[in-house]
N, C-alpha and C positions, 0 to 999 in steps of 0.2 A: 129553166125554160127561157128566161130573158136572154141569157148568153147565147143559146141556140138561135133564137129569133134574130139577135143582132148579127150573128155569123151568117145566117141565111140571107139577110138583107144587105150584106156586104159592109156593115158598119164596123170598120176595122179600128176599134179602140181598145187599148190595153185594159184589162180588168184587174183592179188593185184589191187585194184582200188584206184586212187588218182588224185587230181587236184593239180599240182605243182604251188606254189606261186599264189594262188587264189586271194590274196589281203588281206586287213585287214577289221575288223569289220563286219558289216552286209553284205557288198558287197562280201567279201570273203566267208562268210557262204552261201550266196545265190548261188554263182557260184559253190561251192562244192556240195550243195544240188541238183542242177540241173544235174551236171555232174556225180556224184556218185550215186545219188538217182535213176536216170533213169535206170542205170545198175542193181542196187539192186532190183528194181521192176521187172526186167526181170529174176530174179533168179540167177544173176551172182555175183561173188565176194566172196572171202574167207577172205580177209583182206582189210581194208580201211585206208586211211590217208588223212586228211585235212591239207593242208599246207598253213597256214595263215601268213601274215606279222605281226611280233610282237613276243610276248613271246610264246615259243613252248608249254607251259603248257595250253594255251588257245585252242589248237587244239583238245584235248581229248573230250571236251564237245560236239562239233558238230558231232564227230564220233559216240558217244553214242546215240545222238538224231537221226542220220541217221539210225543207226541199229534198234532202237526202232520203228521208223516210218516204216521201211521195214517189220519188223516182224508183226506189227499191220496190215499193208496192206495185207500181206500174209494171216493173220488170217481172214480177211474180204473177201478174194477171189479176191482182187483187183490186187495183184501181183502174178507172176508165183510162183508155188511151185517148189522146187528142191529136188533132191535125195541127201541124204548124201552119200559121198563116203566112204564106210566102211573100205577101206584099208588105209585111211589117219589118222594118229595119230599125231596131232600137237606137242605133248610133247615129242615124241620119234623120234630120227633121226638115220638113218643108211646110210652108204655109199652105193651108187649104183654102180654096176659093169658096166663099159662102155669100149668100144673099141676105141682106138685112132688110127688115121692113122700113118703108119710107117714113112712116109717121107712127111712132109708138108713144102713147101717153104714159107718163110716169107719175106715180104717186109721190107725195112729199118724202117718203122714206126711201125712194129710189126703186121700189118694186114696180113691175110692169103691170099695167091694167089691160087686160084682154077680155073681150066678150066673144062668146061663142054659143050658139044655140045648141040645146041638148040633142036635137036631131042630127046636126052636123057632126057633133062629137061621136055619137053612136055609130055613125057610118064611116068614120075616119079610119085610116090604116093603123093608127096608133091605138085605137080602141081595144084591140086584142091584147096589147101590152098592158094597158091601164086595168083591164079586167083582172090581171094577175097580181096587182099590187095590194 
C-alpha cells in the first residue's frame, strides 16, 4: 500500500529490497528468497540485495536467480504485473530542487527537534501513510 501511495503521489523513488545478514549457504538463500521473492511477486522492487554471511561475490547469484524467477512468474500470470515508471532513468542523475527549513533546532546528538500539535498531524496528508506503519 505504501508503494501504491508513493506512485499515486508521483514520488518517483526506487524501492530497494533486501534481507540483511540472512545467514550463509542454503539457509541464507532460502530466507532471502522468501523475504524478497514475496515482494517481487507482488510487483514491488527496483533493486535487490541478498546479504549472505561469507564472501560478497556469492551474493550476486541468488539475486539473479530471484530476478529470473520473478520475471518467469510474471510471464505465467502468477505474479503481479507492474507499470514501468517512464520518468525514471537509472543511468542519469540530476539534482532535485528542495526547500529546507530556515531554522531547525538540533539536539546535541544531531537529531532534529520538531514540534507539531496532534490536531495538525491528524489532518495532514501524511497521516494516512503513518496510519499503516
